[in-house]
Structure formats: structure tokens, C-alpha cells
C-alpha positions as CSV (number, residue, x, y, z in Angstrom):
1,M,8.2,-13.6,-7.7
2,A,7.1,-12.3,-4.4
3,A,9.7,-10.7,-2.1
4,S,10.3,-12.2,1.3
5,G,9.3,-10.4,4.5
6,P,6.1,-8.8,5.8
7,V,4.0,-6.9,3.4
8,T,2.0,-3.7,4.2
9,L,-0.8,-2.5,1.9
10,I,-1.9,1.1,2.3
11,L,-5.2,1.8,0.5
12,G,-5.8,5.5,-0.2
13,A,-2.2,6.5,0.3
14,G,-1.8,10.3,-0.2
15,P,1.4,12.3,-0.3
16,K,1.4,13.2,3.3
17,I,0.0,10.8,5.9
18,G,-0.1,7.8,3.6
19,E,3.5,8.3,2.6
20,N,4.6,8.7,6.2
21,V,2.7,5.5,7.3
22,A,4.5,3.7,4.4
23,R,7.9,5.1,5.5
24,V,7.4,3.9,9.1
25,F,6.5,0.3,8.0
26,A,9.4,0.3,5.5
27,E,11.8,1.3,8.2
28,K,10.6,-1.8,10.1
29,G,11.5,-4.0,7.1
30,H,8.1,-4.3,5.5
31,K,7.6,-4.4,1.7
32,I,5.2,-1.7,0.9
33,A,2.3,-1.5,-1.5
34,V,0.5,1.9,-1.8
35,V,-2.7,2.5,-3.7
36,G,-4.0,5.9,-4.8
37,R,-5.6,7.7,-7.7
38,S,-2.5,9.6,-8.7
39,I,0.2,7.1,-7.9
40,K,2.9,6.6,-10.5
41,E,3.1,2.9,-11.1
42,E,6.4,3.3,-13.0
43,D,8.1,4.5,-9.8
44,S,7.7,1.0,-8.2
45,T,10.8,-0.7,-6.8
46,P,11.4,-4.4,-5.8
47,T,10.3,-3.5,-2.2
48,R,7.6,-0.9,-3.0
49,L,4.7,-1.4,-5.3
50,N,2.8,1.6,-6.5
51,V,-0.7,0.8,-7.7
52,R,-3.0,3.3,-9.3
53,G,-6.5,2.7,-8.2
54,D,-9.7,4.5,-7.3
55,L,-11.3,2.9,-4.2
56,A,-14.6,4.4,-5.0
57,D,-14.9,1.4,-7.3
58,P,-15.4,-1.5,-4.9
59,E,-14.9,-4.0,-7.7
60,S,-11.3,-2.9,-8.1
61,V,-10.3,-4.0,-4.6
62,A,-10.0,-7.7,-5.5
63,G,-7.7,-6.8,-8.4
64,I,-5.5,-4.6,-6.2
65,F,-5.1,-7.4,-3.6
66,A,-4.3,-9.9,-6.4
67,K,-1.6,-7.6,-7.9
68,V,0.0,-7.1,-4.5
69,K,0.0,-10.8,-3.7
70,S,1.5,-11.7,-7.0
71,Q,4.3,-9.1,-6.8
72,L,5.1,-8.8,-3.1
73,G,3.2,-11.5,-1.3
74,T,0.1,-11.7,0.9
75,P,-0.4,-8.5,2.9
76,H,0.3,-8.9,6.6
77,V,-1.0,-5.4,7.4
78,V,-3.7,-3.4,5.6
79,V,-4.2,0.3,6.3
80,Y,-7.3,1.8,4.8
81,N,-6.9,5.6,4.4
82,G,-3.9,6.8,6.4
83,M,-5.9,9.9,7.5
84,L,-8.4,7.8,9.4
85,L,-5.6,6.0,11.2
86,Y,-4.0,9.3,12.1
87,L,-7.2,10.6,13.5
88,L,-7.8,7.5,15.7
89,L,-4.4,7.5,17.3
90,P,-4.3,8.9,20.9
């Protein structure tokens, strides 16, 4: 069953910027889904879903969204590659 509240999906979440972006949204009450090649899915919690995925495979993206939607709900915010977001901030 999907948890209530806003959901943020971070694609390409790495251990530095991606994790910090996840932390900021979690502090605002968002449920978090993070996707990365080396994510440990077994470390997921009721409010944080870890999804192992390689975004170099475009066909995997639909499955990632389906998994997030079924376990947390429809994403309200999607961040693709936290490093890009960081570089674009003033």
C-alpha cells in the first residue's frame, strides 16, 4: 500500500549530492525513492524506497516509475541526476 504524503523520486542518486537532495525533501515530509546503480534495495524503509537501476537503459525507466508508484505513490517531484540540479542552482 502506498504511503500518504508527497513523493520525491531521485534518479541517479549518488552518495553525496543525491543523498543530500533526498535528505532535504525528507525533512520537508516527503517520502523518498532513490535510484542508482549501487543502491542497496534491502535498506529500504516505509518512507524511503531504494531502487537499483541503471538509467543508461531507457527501457528500465517505466519499471522504476511503476515500482515507486506501487510502493510509495505517484511522484510529485522528480529529480534527474542531483549533480545537474546542483550545477544549475544560483
